[in-house]
Backbone as JSON Lines, residues from 0, in Angstrom:
{"i":0,"aa":"M","n":[0.82,-1.15,0.03],"ca":[-0.03,0.01,0.02],"c":[0.93,1.23,0.0]}
{"i":1,"aa":"S","n":[0.8,2.05,-0.98],"ca":[1.55,3.29,-1.07],"c":[0.72,4.46,-0.66]}
{"i":2,"aa":"L","n":[1.41,5.52,-0.36],"ca":[0.67,6.7,0.15],"c":[0.41,7.67,-1.02]}
{"i":3,"aa":"N","n":[-0.77,7.6,-1.5],"ca":[-1.27,8.47,-2.59],"c":[-2.25,9.45,-1.9]}
{"i":4,"aa":"L","n":[-1.9,10.7,-1.72],"ca":[-2.72,11.6,-0.93],"c":[-4.09,11.7,-1.43]}
{"i":5,"aa":"N","n":[-4.3,11.84,-2.74],"ca":[-5.66,11.95,-3.24],"c":[-6.55,10.69,-2.96]}
{"i":6,"aa":"E","n":[-5.89,9.55,-3.15],"ca":[-6.59,8.3,-2.92],"c":[-6.99,8.08,-1.5]}
{"i":7,"aa":"H","n":[-6.05,8.35,-0.62],"ca":[-6.28,8.18,0.83],"c":[-7.04,9.28,1.52]}
{"i":8,"aa":"L","n":[-7.14,10.42,0.88],"ca":[-7.83,11.53,1.47],"c":[-9.3,11.19,1.67]}
{"i":9,"aa":"D","n":[-9.95,10.65,0.62],"ca":[-11.38,10.26,0.74],"c":[-11.56,9.16,1.76]}
{"i":10,"aa":"T","n":[-10.72,8.2,1.78],"ca":[-10.79,7.05,2.76],"c":[-10.62,7.66,4.21]}
{"i":11,"aa":"G","n":[-9.72,8.61,4.36],"ca":[-9.56,9.24,5.67],"c":[-10.79,10.08,6.11]}
{"i":12,"aa":"L","n":[-11.26,10.86,5.2],"ca":[-12.45,11.57,5.52],"c":[-13.67,10.75,5.85]}
{"i":13,"aa":"E","n":[-13.74,9.63,5.18],"ca":[-14.86,8.69,5.45],"c":[-14.73,8.11,6.91]}
{"i":14,"aa":"L","n":[-13.53,7.69,7.28],"ca":[-13.33,7.19,8.66],"c":[-13.58,8.33,9.66]}
{"i":15,"aa":"M","n":[-13.05,9.48,9.39],"ca":[-13.29,10.61,10.26],"c":[-14.75,10.93,10.5]}
{"i":16,"aa":"G","n":[-15.52,10.8,9.37],"ca":[-16.95,10.98,9.53],"c":[-17.64,9.96,10.35]}
{"i":17,"aa":"A","n":[-17.15,8.74,10.31],"ca":[-17.7,7.63,11.11],"c":[-17.33,7.82,12.59]}
{"i":18,"aa":"V","n":[-16.17,8.31,12.85],"ca":[-15.68,8.39,14.24],"c":[-15.98,9.75,14.86]}
{"i":19,"aa":"L","n":[-15.72,10.82,14.15],"ca":[-15.83,12.15,14.67],"c":[-17.12,12.89,14.28]}
{"i":20,"aa":"G","n":[-17.88,12.29,13.35],"ca":[-19.14,12.89,12.9],"c":[-18.96,13.42,11.56]}
{"i":21,"aa":"Q","n":[-20.04,13.25,10.76],"ca":[-19.99,13.71,9.36],"c":[-19.82,15.21,9.28]}
{"i":22,"aa":"E","n":[-20.32,15.95,10.22],"ca":[-20.18,17.41,10.22],"c":[-18.75,17.79,10.33]}
{"i":23,"aa":"Y","n":[-17.96,17.01,11.16],"ca":[-16.54,17.31,11.25],"c":[-15.86,17.03,9.91]}
{"i":24,"aa":"A","n":[-16.1,15.87,9.34],"ca":[-15.45,15.56,8.06],"c":[-15.85,16.59,6.95]}
{"i":25,"aa":"D","n":[-17.07,16.98,6.92],"ca":[-17.57,17.96,5.96],"c":[-16.86,19.34,6.23]}
{"i":26,"aa":"G","n":[-16.65,19.69,7.48],"ca":[-15.92,20.92,7.8],"c":[-14.48,20.87,7.24]}
{"i":27,"aa":"L","n":[-13.85,19.73,7.34],"ca":[-12.53,19.6,6.7],"c":[-12.52,19.7,5.26]}
{"i":28,"aa":"R","n":[-13.47,19.05,4.63],"ca":[-13.67,19.2,3.14],"c":[-13.83,20.68,2.79]}
{"i":29,"aa":"Q","n":[-14.71,21.32,3.5],"ca":[-14.9,22.78,3.23],"c":[-13.64,23.59,3.43]}
{"i":30,"aa":"R","n":[-12.86,23.27,4.49],"ca":[-11.59,23.91,4.71],"c":[-10.64,23.73,3.52]}
{"i":31,"aa":"L","n":[-10.54,22.52,3.03],"ca":[-9.61,22.25,1.9],"c":[-10.1,22.97,0.69]}
{"i":32,"aa":"T","n":[-11.44,22.98,0.44],"ca":[-11.95,23.76,-0.71],"c":[-11.63,25.31,-0.57]}
{"i":33,"aa":"A","n":[-11.82,25.8,0.63],"ca":[-11.55,27.19,0.89],"c":[-10.07,27.55,0.68]}
{"i":34,"aa":"L","n":[-9.2,26.61,1.14],"ca":[-7.78,26.84,0.93],"c":[-7.41,26.9,-0.53]}
{"i":35,"aa":"R","n":[-8.0,25.92,-1.32],"ca":[-7.72,25.9,-2.78],"c":[-8.25,27.16,-3.41]}
{"i":36,"aa":"E","n":[-9.4,27.58,-3.12],"ca":[-10.06,28.75,-3.72],"c":[-9.48,30.07,-3.34]}
{"i":37,"aa":"S","n":[-8.84,30.09,-2.15],"ca":[-8.28,31.29,-1.64],"c":[-6.84,31.5,-2.21]}
{"i":38,"aa":"G","n":[-6.32,30.55,-2.93],"ca":[-4.99,30.69,-3.5],"c":[-3.97,30.39,-2.5]}
{"i":39,"aa":"A","n":[-4.33,29.6,-1.47],"ca":[-3.32,29.24,-0.42],"c":[-2.14,28.54,-1.08]}
{"i":40,"aa":"T","n":[-1.06,28.5,-0.37],"ca":[0.14,27.83,-0.92],"c":[-0.11,26.33,-0.91]}
{"i":41,"aa":"E","n":[0.55,25.73,-1.78],"ca":[0.47,24.2,-1.88],"c":[0.95,23.58,-0.51]}
{"i":42,"aa":"E","n":[1.8,24.23,0.12],"ca":[2.33,23.78,1.4],"c":[1.17,23.72,2.45]}
{"i":43,"aa":"A","n":[0.36,24.82,2.48],"ca":[-0.78,24.86,3.43],"c":[-1.8,23.72,3.12]}
{"i":44,"aa":"I","n":[-2.05,23.6,1.84],"ca":[-3.05,22.57,1.43],"c":[-2.46,21.18,1.74]}
{"i":45,"aa":"D","n":[-1.21,20.98,1.45],"ca":[-0.55,19.66,1.68],"c":[-0.56,19.32,3.17]}
{"i":46,"aa":"H","n":[-0.28,20.29,4.05],"ca":[-0.25,20.01,5.48],"c":[-1.62,19.53,5.91]}
{"i":47,"aa":"T","n":[-2.68,20.07,5.43],"ca":[-4.03,19.71,5.87],"c":[-4.32,18.27,5.25]}
{"i":48,"aa":"Q","n":[-4.1,18.07,3.99],"ca":[-4.38,16.84,3.26],"c":[-3.5,15.73,3.91]}
{"i":49,"aa":"F","n":[-2.23,15.99,4.15],"ca":[-1.34,14.98,4.59],"c":[-1.78,14.33,5.92]}
{"i":50,"aa":"G","n":[-2.19,15.2,6.91],"ca":[-2.59,14.69,8.18],"c":[-3.79,13.77,8.07]}
{"i":51,"aa":"I","n":[-4.69,14.11,7.2],"ca":[-5.91,13.32,7.0],"c":[-5.61,12.05,6.23]}
{"i":52,"aa":"A","n":[-4.93,12.16,5.14],"ca":[-4.62,11.08,4.29],"c":[-3.65,10.09,4.92]}
{"i":53,"aa":"A","n":[-2.59,10.59,5.53],"ca":[-1.56,9.74,6.12],"c":[-2.1,8.9,7.27]}
{"i":54,"aa":"A","n":[-2.72,9.58,8.19],"ca":[-3.21,8.88,9.45],"c":[-4.55,8.18,9.16]}
{"i":55,"aa":"W","n":[-5.56,8.99,8.91],"ca":[-6.9,8.43,8.8],"c":[-7.15,7.61,7.6]}
{"i":56,"aa":"G","n":[-6.42,7.92,6.5],"ca":[-6.67,7.23,5.24],"c":[-5.71,6.07,4.92]}
{"i":57,"aa":"Y","n":[-4.49,6.18,5.48],"ca":[-3.46,5.19,5.14],"c":[-3.16,4.35,6.37]}
{"i":58,"aa":"M","n":[-2.59,5.0,7.51],"ca":[-2.06,4.26,8.56],"c":[-3.22,3.45,9.26]}
{"i":59,"aa":"F","n":[-4.34,4.0,9.44],"ca":[-5.38,3.27,10.2],"c":[-5.99,2.1,9.39]}
{"i":60,"aa":"H","n":[-5.62,1.95,8.14],"ca":[-6.09,0.92,7.31],"c":[-5.1,-0.15,6.96]}
{"i":61,"aa":"R","n":[-3.82,0.09,7.47],"ca":[-2.78,-0.9,7.12],"c":[-3.04,-2.29,7.78]}
{"i":62,"aa":"R","n":[-2.54,-3.3,7.19],"ca":[-2.65,-4.67,7.7],"c":[-1.61,-4.85,8.73]}
{"i":63,"aa":"G","n":[-1.8,-5.81,9.58],"ca":[-0.72,-6.21,10.51],"c":[-1.03,-5.83,11.93]}
{"i":64,"aa":"V","n":[-1.71,-4.76,12.13],"ca":[-2.15,-4.35,13.44],"c":[-3.56,-3.81,13.32]}
{"i":65,"aa":"S","n":[-4.45,-4.23,14.16],"ca":[-5.9,-3.82,14.05],"c":[-6.0,-2.41,14.45]}
{"i":66,"aa":"L","n":[-7.06,-1.77,13.98],"ca":[-7.42,-0.33,14.34],"c":[-7.47,-0.26,15.89]}
{"i":67,"aa":"R","n":[-8.09,-1.27,16.46],"ca":[-8.23,-1.3,17.98],"c":[-6.86,-1.17,18.61]}
{"i":68,"aa":"D","n":[-5.89,-2.01,18.19],"ca":[-4.56,-2.0,18.75],"c":[-3.8,-0.69,18.44]}
{"i":69,"aa":"R","n":[-3.95,-0.15,17.22],"ca":[-3.4,1.09,16.87],"c":[-3.89,2.23,17.82]}
{"i":70,"aa":"S","n":[-5.24,2.19,18.07],"ca":[-5.79,3.27,18.86],"c":[-5.29,3.15,20.31]}
{"i":71,"aa":"I","n":[-5.04,1.97,20.8],"ca":[-4.4,1.87,22.16],"c":[-3.04,2.44,22.16]}
{"i":72,"aa":"A","n":[-2.24,2.15,21.15],"ca":[-0.86,2.74,21.06],"c":[-0.96,4.25,20.95]}
{"i":73,"aa":"M","n":[-1.94,4.77,20.22],"ca":[-2.1,6.19,20.1],"c":[-2.51,6.9,21.45]}
{"i":74,"aa":"L","n":[-3.3,6.26,22.25],"ca":[-3.73,6.74,23.53],"c":[-2.46,6.92,24.39]}
{"i":75,"aa":"A","n":[-1.6,5.82,24.43],"ca":[-0.34,5.86,25.17],"c":[0.5,6.98,24.7]}
{"i":76,"aa":"A","n":[0.68,7.17,23.41],"ca":[1.51,8.18,22.86],"c":[0.98,9.53,23.25]}
{"i":77,"aa":"D","n":[-0.29,9.72,23.12],"ca":[-0.94,11.04,23.46],"c":[-0.63,11.43,24.92]}
{"i":78,"aa":"V","n":[-0.79,10.49,25.85],"ca":[-0.61,10.76,27.25],"c":[0.92,11.03,27.49]}
{"i":79,"aa":"T","n":[1.76,10.21,26.93],"ca":[3.24,10.41,27.09],"c":[3.72,11.72,26.51]}
{"i":80,"aa":"L","n":[3.18,12.13,25.42],"ca":[3.67,13.42,24.73],"c":[2.77,14.65,25.09]}
{"i":81,"aa":"H","n":[1.85,14.48,26.02],"ca":[0.98,15.58,26.38],"c":[0.15,15.96,25.2]}
{"i":82,"aa":"G","n":[-0.39,15.05,24.43],"ca":[-1.1,15.34,23.2],"c":[-2.57,15.58,23.47]}
{"i":83,"aa":"K","n":[-2.9,16.55,24.37],"ca":[-4.28,16.68,24.71],"c":[-5.16,17.1,23.53]}
{"i":84,"aa":"G","n":[-4.57,17.76,22.57],"ca":[-5.37,18.18,21.43],"c":[-5.93,17.04,20.63]}
{"i":85,"aa":"A","n":[-5.24,15.96,20.47],"ca":[-5.66,14.84,19.7],"c":[-6.31,13.71,20.58]}
{"i":86,"aa":"L","n":[-6.1,13.81,21.93],"ca":[-6.47,12.71,22.77],"c":[-8.02,12.47,22.64]}
{"i":87,"aa":"G","n":[-8.85,13.46,22.67],"ca":[-10.3,13.21,22.65],"c":[-10.69,12.51,21.37]}
{"i":88,"aa":"D","n":[-10.07,12.94,20.25],"ca":[-10.39,12.21,18.91],"c":[-9.94,10.78,19.0]}
{"i":89,"aa":"H","n":[-8.76,10.52,19.66],"ca":[-8.2,9.18,19.7],"c":[-8.99,8.3,20.62]}
{"i":90,"aa":"V","n":[-9.58,8.88,21.71],"ca":[-10.41,8.08,22.58],"c":[-11.67,7.72,21.79]}
{"i":91,"aa":"R","n":[-12.25,8.6,21.02],"ca":[-13.38,8.29,20.15],"c":[-13.03,7.2,19.16]}
{"i":92,"aa":"L","n":[-11.88,7.25,18.6],"ca":[-11.44,6.3,17.68],"c":[-11.3,4.92,18.37]}
{"i":93,"aa":"A","n":[-10.73,4.88,19.61],"ca":[-10.65,3.61,20.32],"c":[-12.0,3.03,20.63]}
{"i":94,"aa":"L","n":[-12.95,3.86,21.03],"ca":[-14.31,3.34,21.29],"c":[-14.89,2.8,20.03]}
{"i":95,"aa":"H","n":[-14.79,3.54,18.94],"ca":[-15.21,3.11,17.6],"c":[-14.63,1.77,17.22]}
{"i":96,"aa":"A","n":[-13.34,1.57,17.57],"ca":[-12.61,0.37,17.21],"c":[-12.87,-0.88,18.21]}
{"i":97,"aa":"G","n":[-13.67,-0.59,19.2],"ca":[-14.02,-1.69,20.12],"c":[-13.35,-1.68,21.5]}
{"i":98,"aa":"V","n":[-12.5,-0.72,21.78],"ca":[-11.9,-0.64,23.09],"c":[-13.04,-0.15,24.05]}
{"i":99,"aa":"T","n":[-13.15,-0.88,25.15],"ca":[-14.27,-0.54,26.13],"c":[-13.76,0.62,27.04]}
{"i":100,"aa":"P","n":[-14.74,1.35,27.63],"ca":[-14.31,2.4,28.59],"c":[-13.45,1.84,29.75]}
{"i":101,"aa":"D","n":[-13.86,0.64,30.23],"ca":[-13.0,0.06,31.29],"c":[-11.58,-0.23,30.76]}
{"i":102,"aa":"E","n":[-11.37,-0.62,29.56],"ca":[-10.11,-0.88,29.07],"c":[-9.31,0.47,28.91]}
{"i":103,"aa":"V","n":[-9.94,1.53,28.54],"ca":[-9.29,2.89,28.41],"c":[-8.79,3.22,29.86]}
{"i":104,"aa":"R","n":[-9.72,3.06,30.84],"ca":[-9.31,3.42,32.26],"c":[-8.14,2.53,32.66]}
{"i":105,"aa":"E","n":[-8.12,1.28,32.32],"ca":[-6.97,0.36,32.78],"c":[-5.7,0.8,32.06]}
{"i":106,"aa":"I","n":[-5.81,1.17,30.82],"ca":[-4.63,1.68,30.04],"c":[-4.03,2.91,30.78]}
{"i":107,"aa":"M","n":[-4.93,3.82,31.21],"ca":[-4.5,5.03,31.92],"c":[-3.84,4.58,33.28]}
{"i":108,"aa":"F","n":[-4.43,3.66,33.95],"ca":[-3.83,3.26,35.21],"c":[-2.36,2.66,34.98]}
{"i":109,"aa":"T","n":[-2.25,1.9,33.98],"ca":[-0.98,1.29,33.6],"c":[0.02,2.37,33.3]}
{"i":110,"aa":"L","n":[-0.36,3.41,32.62],"ca":[0.58,4.48,32.2],"c":[1.07,5.28,33.42]}
{"i":111,"aa":"I","n":[0.36,5.28,34.54],"ca":[0.87,6.0,35.74],"c":[2.28,5.55,36.03]}
{"i":112,"aa":"L","n":[2.59,4.23,35.91],"ca":[3.93,3.73,36.28],"c":[4.93,4.14,35.18]}
{"i":113,"aa":"Y","n":[4.53,4.29,33.99],"ca":[5.47,4.53,32.91],"c":[5.65,5.96,32.54]}
{"i":114,"aa":"V","n":[4.69,6.77,32.61],"ca":[4.8,8.2,32.21],"c":[4.57,9.2,33.39]}
{"i":115,"aa":"G","n":[3.99,8.71,34.41],"ca":[3.8,9.53,35.64],"c":[2.33,9.97,35.82]}
{"i":116,"aa":"F","n":[2.09,10.14,37.12],"ca":[0.74,10.56,37.51],"c":[0.28,11.89,36.89]}
{"i":117,"aa":"P","n":[1.11,12.95,36.81],"ca":[0.63,14.21,36.28],"c":[0.13,14.11,34.87]}
{"i":118,"aa":"Q","n":[0.84,13.35,34.01],"ca":[0.33,13.22,32.63],"c":[-1.01,12.5,32.57]}
{"i":119,"aa":"V","n":[-1.09,11.44,33.33],"ca":[-2.33,10.62,33.32],"c":[-3.51,11.42,33.9]}
{"i":120,"aa":"R","n":[-3.19,12.18,34.92],"ca":[-4.26,12.97,35.53],"c":[-4.79,14.03,34.5]}
{"i":121,"aa":"E","n":[-3.89,14.65,33.79],"ca":[-4.16,15.66,32.81],"c":[-5.01,14.95,31.66]}
{"i":122,"aa":"A","n":[-4.55,13.76,31.27],"ca":[-5.28,13.1,30.2],"c":[-6.7,12.67,30.67]}
{"i":123,"aa":"T","n":[-6.81,12.26,31.9],"ca":[-8.12,11.86,32.45],"c":[-9.13,12.93,32.38]}
{"i":124,"aa":"E","n":[-8.7,14.19,32.47],"ca":[-9.6,15.27,32.41],"c":[-10.27,15.38,31.01]}
{"i":125,"aa":"V","n":[-9.59,14.94,29.99],"ca":[-10.07,14.9,28.64],"c":[-10.95,13.7,28.45]}
{"i":126,"aa":"I","n":[-10.49,12.57,28.95],"ca":[-11.12,11.27,28.68],"c":[-12.34,11.02,29.42]}
{"i":127,"aa":"T","n":[-12.41,11.39,30.65],"ca":[-13.59,11.08,31.55],"c":[-14.93,11.47,31.0]}
{"i":128,"aa":"P","n":[-15.1,12.67,30.54],"ca":[-16.42,13.07,30.0],"c":[-16.88,12.25,28.73]}
{"i":129,"aa":"I","n":[-15.88,11.88,27.97],"ca":[-16.17,11.11,26.76],"c":[-16.63,9.77,27.13]}
{"i":130,"aa":"L","n":[-15.94,9.1,28.06],"ca":[-16.29,7.78,28.52],"c":[-17.61,7.78,29.31]}
{"i":131,"aa":"E","n":[-17.83,8.77,30.1],"ca":[-19.13,8.82,30.81],"c":[-20.27,8.94,29.9]}
{"i":132,"aa":"E","n":[-20.14,9.81,28.86],"ca":[-21.2,9.97,27.9],"c":[-21.43,8.63,27.14]}
{"i":133,"aa":"F","n":[-20.35,8.0,26.76],"ca":[-20.45,6.7,26.06],"c":[-21.13,5.71,26.92]}
{"i":134,"aa":"E","n":[-20.89,5.59,28.2],"ca":[-21.45,4.66,29.06],"c":[-22.94,5.01,29.32]}
{"i":135,"aa":"R","n":[-23.33,6.28,29.37],"ca":[-24.63,6.66,29.61],"c":[-25.52,6.47,28.36]}
{"i":136,"aa":"T","n":[-24.98,6.75,27.2],"ca":[-25.83,6.76,25.95],"c":[-25.47,5.77,24.91]}
{"i":137,"aa":"G","n":[-24.27,5.19,25.04],"ca":[-23.81,4.28,24.03],"c":[-23.3,5.0,22.8]}
{"i":138,"aa":"K","n":[-23.1,6.28,22.99],"ca":[-22.63,7.1,21.86],"c":[-21.66,8.18,22.56]}
{"i":139,"aa":"Y","n":[-20.95,8.81,21.64],"ca":[-20.1,9.95,22.03],"c":[-20.38,11.07,21.03]}
{"i":140,"aa":"T","n":[-20.34,12.29,21.49],"ca":[-20.61,13.41,20.59],"c":[-19.29,13.96,20.14]}
{"i":141,"aa":"Q","n":[-19.32,14.73,19.05],"ca":[-18.14,15.28,18.45],"c":[-18.04,16.79,18.71]}
{"i":142,"aa":"E","n":[-18.92,17.35,19.55],"ca":[-19.0,18.8,19.74],"c":[-17.65,19.38,20.04]}
{"i":143,"aa":"S","n":[-16.85,18.72,20.92],"ca":[-15.51,19.32,21.26],"c":[-14.48,19.07,20.14]}
{"i":144,"aa":"S","n":[-14.89,18.22,19.15],"ca":[-13.95,17.95,18.08],"c":[-14.26,18.76,16.83]}
{"i":145,"aa":"A","n":[-15.3,19.56,16.88],"ca":[-15.65,20.31,15.64],"c":[-14.56,21.28,15.25]}
{"i":146,"aa":"P","n":[-14.19,21.28,14.01],"ca":[-13.11,22.23,13.57],"c":[-13.55,23.68,13.68]}
{"i":147,"aa":"A","n":[-12.66,24.52,14.02],"ca":[-13.04,25.96,14.08],"c":[-13.38,26.49,12.74]}
{"i":148,"aa":"T","n":[-14.42,27.27,12.64],"ca":[-14.81,27.85,11.33],"c":[-14.61,29.36,11.48]}
{"i":149,"aa":"D","n":[-14.25,29.98,10.36],"ca":[-14.09,31.41,10.33],"c":[-15.35,32.06,10.05]}
{"i":150,"aa":"K","n":[-15.86,32.82,10.99],"ca":[-17.24,33.46,10.84],"c":[-17.09,34.91,10.4]}
{"i":151,"aa":"S","n":[-15.96,35.34,9.94],"ca":[-15.82,36.74,9.44],"c":[-16.31,36.82,8.07]}
């Protein structure tokens, strides 16, 4: 499987729609269109496309490791590297891929020994509302994941 940005962009946006909500994926499509229409540099367009195509369209679909297992690795990386910005999306991805809320909590508990209590406590502030909503409703919302839109 090679990395063809155009080919993997649609696959990535499709998965993002399933995990983060169609509104989120549509917002990114609109952002890409706006970048192209505004005459943005190829670099600006490529940065946006690359993140979607490389991770969501390519990496998450590779054989050898399940999406479930990849999402667990991503949670550990987010906590270790203080990746609070992506952590909520990655928790939603883990739930989408079949990781249970109790497993997410156990992963966090394990990480206390390896990355430290402060990082896990900080991550738990992001994770807890998502898990509680999922346990209460069987769903998670994407409100906190919605891309910022320019209202000017």
